[in-house]
C-alpha positions, -999 to 999 in steps of 0.1 A, spaced: 21 -104 172 0 -135 178 -36 -143 187 -51 -176 198 -85 -191 188 -106 -221 186 -115 -236 154 -117 -267 133 -139 -285 160 -122 -271 190 -85 -274 177 -65 -245 194 -48 -225 166 -24 -195 168 -21 -167 142 16 -156 140 29 -127 121 61 -141 100 92 -120 92 80 -112 56 47 -100 67 28 -133 63 4 -148 90 10 -184 94 -12 -209 116 3 -229 141 -15 -262 150 -2 -291 172 33 -274 170 34 -274 131 35 -241 113 17 -238 83 17 -209 57 -19 -200 48 -12 -191 11 20 -191 -12 27 -154 -21 16 -140 -54 31 -111 -73 42 -82 -50 19 -50 -56 29 -14 -49 0 12 -42 0 46 -31 -16 58 1 -44 82 2 -50 118 14 -84 112 28 -84 89 60 -111 70 77 -106 65 114 -143 60 123 -156 27 104 -151 -2 127 -120 -24 116 -133 -60 108 -103 -78 120 -82 -81 151 -49 -88 131 -22 -61 128 13 -56 124 38 -27 131 57 -5 105 91 -16 97 107 18 97 95 37 128 129 51 136 130 68 102 92 80 107 100 94 140 130 112 125 109 130 100 81 138 126 111 155 147 115 178 116 76 182 109 67 191 148 95 219 143 81 232 111 60 265 113 23 261 103 27 286 74 56 265 60 34 233 64 7 251 46 30 261 17 48 228 14 17 208 11 -6 235 -3 -32 232 24 -61 253 35 -58 269 71 -82 242 82 -62 215 69 -29 230 81 -44 233 117 -56 196 116 -21 181 104 1 202 128 -20 188 154 -16 153 142 21 160 140 20 171 177 0 137 186 18 113 168 40 91 188 65 61 179 44 36 197 17 20 180 -14 1 192 -51 -4 183 -58 23 206 -41 49 188 -38 37 152 -55 14 127 -44 -10 98 -33 11 68 -55 -6 44 -85 4 67 -71 39 74 -67 51 35 -98 62 20 -91 76 -14 -101 66 -49 -77 37 -50 -92 22 -18 -126 25 -31 -115 3 -60 -99 -20 -36 -129 -22 -14 -111 -42 14 -144 -46 31 -153 -77 9 -119 -94 21 -123 -124 43 -97 -132 68 -75 -154 43 -79 -124 19 -64 -102 45 -36 -125 51 -28 -129 15 -29 -91 10 -3 -86 39 20 -108 18 13 -93 -15 5 -55 -11 30 -28 -2 19 8 1 44 34 -5 44 62 21 58 95 26 60 91 64 68 53 67 85 44 33 67 12 28 38 -1 48 21 -37 46 -17 -35 46 -21 -44 83 7 -22 95 -7 4 123 -6 39 111 -19 71 131 -36 99 113 -8 118 92 -5 136 58 29 137 43 28 132 3 60 116 -13 66 148 -34 68 170 -4 99 191 -6 106 186 31 144 196 39 161 171 64 196 163 72 195 137 44 186 159 16 161 186 3 130 163 -3 115 130 7 132 111 -23 165 120 -9 154 113 26 144 77 19 172 71 -5 176 34 -13 159 23 17 123 16 2 138 -4 -26 159 -25 -2 129 -33 19 110 -45 -11 139 -65 -23 139 -82 11 104 -89 7 112 -104 -28 139 -123 -15 115 -145 5 90 -154 -24 94 -176 -54 75 -152 -77 99 -122 -88 74 -99 -102 64 -64 -89 32 -50 -104 32 -13 -100 -1 2 -94 13 33 -75 13 68 -88 44 83 -105 50 105 -73 51 76 -52 69 51 -75 95 79 -76 108 66 -44 118 32 -60 152 26 -80 138 3 -108 174 -5 -118 181 -19 -84 147 -38 -81 154 -76 -80 123 -85 -98 106 -81 -132 85 -49 -131 51 -46 -148 32 -13 -148 -4 -14 -160 -21 16 -175 -60 22 -176 -74 42 -203 -110 55 -207 -127 65 -240 -136 104 -239 -151 118 -270 -137 90 -293 -103 91 -278 -88 68 -250 -67 85 -222 -58 83 -187 -86 98 -165 -70 103 -130 -101 94 -110 -109 64 -130 -74 52 -132 -69 55 -95 -101 36 -88 -89 8 -117 -56 4 -97 -72 -4 -66 -96 -29 -83 -68 -46 -101 -48 -48 -66 -79 -65 -50 -84 -87 -83 -47 -99 -77 -52 -107 -42 -86 -123 -44 -75 -147 -73 -41 -153 -58 -23 -145 -90 13 -155 -95 20 -150 -131 23 -120 -152 2 -136 -181 -28 -139 -158 -32 -101 -158 -46 -101 -193 -79 -115 -177 -84 -87 -155 -119 -74 -166 -132 -54 -136 -150 -21 -138 -156 -26 -175 -118 -26 -186 -104 -52 -210 -68 -61 -221 -58 -43 -252 -31 -65 -270 -23 -38 -295 -15 -10 -271 3 -34 -246 38 -45 -243 48 -74 -220 58 -51 -190 33 -23 -196 0 -39 -201 -27 -14 -212 -65 -18 -202 -93 1 -219 -129 9 -211 -150 20 -239 -174 49 -233 -208 35 -217 
């Protein structure tokens, strides 16, 4: 994928999607990386989707595991609606909606039938991410540093096109590869993450995904240092994980890492968005804890 535009006083430039998911600018035949990669960030997707709000960029990329996604869809389209409802604990209305989505899904992606993942997902984490504040260079950096774990797609980059779907990673969907999606994806997601890590100097993964989604990763095979932050809120004098707040905090930290081009683990201690601050007494080097006192 590429797009040409004029800029810098009329100099013709071309935005090109690189192998690792990065966009590079080509000027006068010279390729220049826009930003060096920072830490690699893992996020979960969202159940709630937004296919109405205009997308503020023309940049996009295609998912890298479309054949595997199509294989899953071939199972989903044959699954009776009652089984879909049972597998995903859906109401009749949501069952009908998602059964129709499975029927409509196709393995060919374009801006006409899909939108970039980071603009399609609309849950609490993405409220914290608040990608609407990202400029073009921020989106470019996010493309290199954020990876969204997905039940249907395995792993997505922010600008990978996705069609409407619902398939949570914990779904016990039986396929020829096993009895659930963890068995289905096997080591494929970890291998893809490792491929992305191989192309960067910073060998650090910041895990901001939920336990359900991170379960598709084999940490022992991850070729990087793994750092998993925790966010605690004060409730009646005790600090605890409050799901809604923790999800939003994960998105806010992902945005903070992107917008500040963070490449060192130590810098995480400076995170102070949404009223959280680093708690050294509760933290370990690979499990930093951030607390937010009651208002």
